[in-house]
C-alpha positions as CSV (number, residue, x, y, z in Angstrom):
1,M,116.6,119.2,134.2
2,R,114.6,116.1,133.1
3,S,115.5,116.7,129.5
4,L,119.1,117.2,130.4
5,L,119.2,113.9,132.3
6,L,117.4,112.1,129.4
7,A,119.9,113.5,126.9
8,T,122.8,112.3,129.0
9,A,121.2,108.8,129.3
10,L,120.7,108.7,125.5
11,A,124.4,109.4,124.8
12,A,125.4,106.6,127.3
13,L,123.1,103.8,126.0
14,P,124.7,101.0,124.1
15,I,123.6,100.5,120.5
16,A,123.0,96.9,119.3
17,A,125.1,96.1,116.3
18,G,123.4,94.0,113.5
19,A,119.9,95.3,114.3
20,T,117.5,95.6,111.4
21,N,115.0,97.9,113.1
22,I,116.0,101.5,112.8
23,V,113.2,103.4,114.5
24,T,109.9,102.5,116.2
25,F,107.7,105.5,116.9
26,S,104.1,106.7,117.7
27,Q,102.3,110.0,118.3
28,V,102.1,111.4,121.8
29,S,98.8,113.3,121.4
30,A,95.6,111.6,122.3
31,I,93.8,113.2,119.4
32,N,94.1,112.6,115.7
33,T,97.1,114.4,114.1
34,L,96.9,113.2,110.5
35,T,94.6,114.9,108.0
36,A,93.7,113.4,104.7
37,T,92.2,115.9,102.2
38,E,90.6,115.0,98.9
39,N,90.9,117.7,96.2
40,A,87.9,119.5,94.7
41,G,87.9,117.4,91.6
42,L,87.8,114.2,93.7
43,T,90.9,112.9,91.8
44,A,93.6,113.0,94.4
45,T,94.1,112.9,98.2
46,T,96.9,114.5,100.3
47,L,98.0,113.0,103.6
48,N,99.5,115.6,106.0
49,I,101.0,115.6,109.5
50,T,102.6,118.8,110.7
51,D,104.9,118.9,113.7
52,A,103.3,116.1,115.6
53,V,105.3,115.2,118.7
54,I,106.3,111.5,118.6
55,N,107.8,109.1,121.1
56,I,110.7,107.1,119.7
57,G,110.5,104.0,121.7
58,E,113.4,102.2,119.9
59,L,116.3,103.7,118.0
60,L,118.9,101.5,116.3
61,G,117.7,98.4,118.2
62,A,118.0,100.0,121.7
63,P,115.1,101.1,123.9
64,I,115.5,104.9,123.9
65,P,112.3,106.8,124.9
66,I,112.8,110.3,123.4
67,L,110.4,112.9,122.0
68,V,110.9,114.6,118.6
69,F,108.8,116.2,115.8
70,F,107.3,114.3,113.0
71,G,106.1,115.6,109.6
72,L,104.5,113.9,106.6
73,N,103.3,115.1,103.3
74,A,102.1,112.6,100.6
75,T,99.8,112.9,97.6
76,S,98.2,110.1,95.7
77,N,99.5,109.5,92.1
78,D,96.7,107.2,90.8
79,N,93.0,106.4,91.3
80,A,91.9,104.5,94.4
81,I,90.6,101.0,93.7
82,T,88.5,98.6,95.7
83,F,89.6,94.9,95.6
84,L,88.2,92.1,97.7
85,G,86.9,94.7,100.3
86,A,90.2,96.6,100.5
87,I,90.9,100.1,99.3
88,I,94.3,100.6,97.6
89,Q,95.9,103.8,96.3
90,H,99.5,104.8,95.6
91,Y,101.2,107.8,97.2
92,D,104.4,109.8,96.6
93,G,105.7,111.6,99.7
94,T,108.2,112.7,102.3
95,F,108.6,112.4,106.1
96,C,110.9,113.8,108.7
97,M,111.8,113.1,112.3
98,T,113.7,116.1,113.7
99,T,114.4,117.8,117.0
100,G,113.0,121.1,115.7
101,P,109.6,122.0,114.2
102,G,109.2,122.2,110.4
103,C,111.8,119.5,109.8
104,T,114.6,121.7,111.4
105,G,117.2,120.9,114.0
106,T,118.9,117.5,114.1
107,N,117.7,115.1,111.5
108,V,117.0,111.9,113.4
109,L,115.6,110.2,110.2
110,S,113.9,111.6,107.1
111,G,112.9,110.0,103.8
112,T,111.1,110.1,100.4
113,F,108.9,107.2,99.3
114,S,106.5,106.0,96.7
115,D,104.2,103.1,97.3
116,A,100.6,102.0,98.2
117,A,98.3,102.9,101.0
118,F,95.7,100.2,101.8
119,G,92.9,99.6,104.3
120,G,89.5,97.9,104.6
121,A,86.6,99.6,103.1
122,G,84.5,101.2,105.9
123,G,87.2,100.2,108.4
124,P,88.9,102.3,111.1
125,G,92.5,102.1,109.7
126,I,94.8,102.4,106.8
127,T,98.5,101.6,106.3
128,V,101.2,103.1,104.1
129,N,103.8,100.3,103.5
130,V,107.0,100.7,101.5
131,N,109.5,97.9,100.8
132,N,112.6,98.9,98.8
133,P,113.1,96.9,96.6
134,P,110.8,96.8,94.7
135,D,109.3,100.1,95.9
136,T,111.0,103.5,96.2
137,L,112.4,104.6,99.6
138,S,115.4,106.9,100.2
139,L,116.5,107.6,103.8
140,T,118.8,110.2,105.4
141,S,119.9,110.9,108.9
142,A,122.4,113.0,110.9
143,I,123.0,110.3,113.4
144,I,122.8,107.0,111.5
145,P,125.6,106.2,108.9
146,A,124.3,106.5,105.4
147,A,125.7,103.1,104.5
148,D,123.2,101.5,107.0
149,L,120.2,103.2,105.4
150,T,120.5,101.8,101.9
151,P,118.2,99.2,100.4
152,P,116.9,96.7,101.4
153,N,114.9,99.0,103.6
154,S,111.2,99.6,104.6
155,F,108.9,102.2,106.0
156,S,105.5,101.3,107.5
157,L,103.1,103.9,108.8
158,G,99.8,102.8,110.3
159,F,96.8,105.2,110.7
160,S,94.1,104.3,113.2
161,N,90.9,105.8,114.7
162,I,89.3,106.8,111.4
163,A,85.7,107.7,112.3
164,V,83.2,104.8,112.1
165,P,80.8,105.2,110.4
166,P,81.6,105.7,107.6
167,G,85.2,104.7,108.1
168,L,87.6,104.6,105.1
169,T,85.8,105.3,101.9
170,V,86.4,106.4,98.3
171,V,84.5,109.4,96.8
172,G,85.0,109.9,93.1
173,N,88.4,108.5,92.2
174,S,90.2,109.0,95.5
175,I,90.1,108.3,99.2
176,A,87.7,110.6,101.0
177,D,88.6,113.1,103.7
178,F,89.5,111.6,107.1
179,T,91.6,112.2,110.2
180,A,93.6,109.6,112.1
181,S,96.2,108.8,114.7
182,F,99.5,107.2,113.7
183,A,102.4,104.9,114.6
184,G,105.2,103.4,112.5
185,T,108.5,101.6,112.0
186,V,111.5,102.0,109.8
187,S,113.9,99.1,109.0
188,A,117.1,98.8,107.0
189,Q,120.0,96.4,106.3
190,A,122.0,95.1,109.3
191,L,123.9,97.8,111.0
192,E,127.7,97.6,110.8
193,E,128.6,100.9,112.6
194,V,127.6,102.6,115.8
195,P,126.8,106.4,115.5
196,E,129.6,108.6,116.9
197,P,129.1,110.1,120.4
198,A,129.1,113.6,118.7
199,S,126.0,112.7,116.7
200,F,124.1,111.8,119.9
201,A,125.3,115.1,121.4
202,L,123.7,116.9,118.6
203,L,120.4,115.0,119.2
204,S,120.7,115.8,123.0
205,V,120.8,119.5,122.3
206,G,117.8,119.2,120.1
207,L,115.8,117.4,122.8
208,I,116.4,120.3,125.2
209,G,115.1,122.6,122.5
210,L,112.0,120.5,122.0
211,T,111.2,120.7,125.7
212,A,111.5,124.5,125.6
213,Y,109.3,124.7,122.5
214,R,106.6,122.7,124.1
215,L,106.7,124.7,127.3
216,R,106.3,128.0,125.3
217,R,103.3,126.6,123.5
218,Q,101.7,125.6,126.9
């Protein structure tokens, strides 16, 4: 019943035209949900988040607290370097925010990207920050008009709670294994359209499915 009421409220909320912020989100779990794994040759690192439940605190400029699934898979494409106390390494990857696990259900927002991850050596955090242009970021959504997701756009994902010591480190040529919690934002050009009510109805159905999924797991 609570999910049904939330879905109804979501469909009724006004969406602010001209907003530049698309989504603000953060994980719900109190434990680390991101895993960074360096390969056996110490030449590349993969960042992975699988079906972490996130809270979307803002959607299209309006405060809309909803829960959906988040997935991330990104692999480094060059050697990590240390510069003025910061560790920098470039990553190619994909992410998805959907109402079903495994990037299924209604696609709230998904994307592919290529840019740098950076953080302080020995520190408790790292950030993946993409700004297109000049970086590469392609966004898709079932509820946001495609014209409103084109460049200029940006994707920022912050990882925190990396264990200290040793914190963020490089072993060999790549960032060493770690786990972390995450939060992020996605922005794009000024919105000119408001998603149709039917699109929000699709999202509402997915939210009910998410609640049922979580109850089964519990």
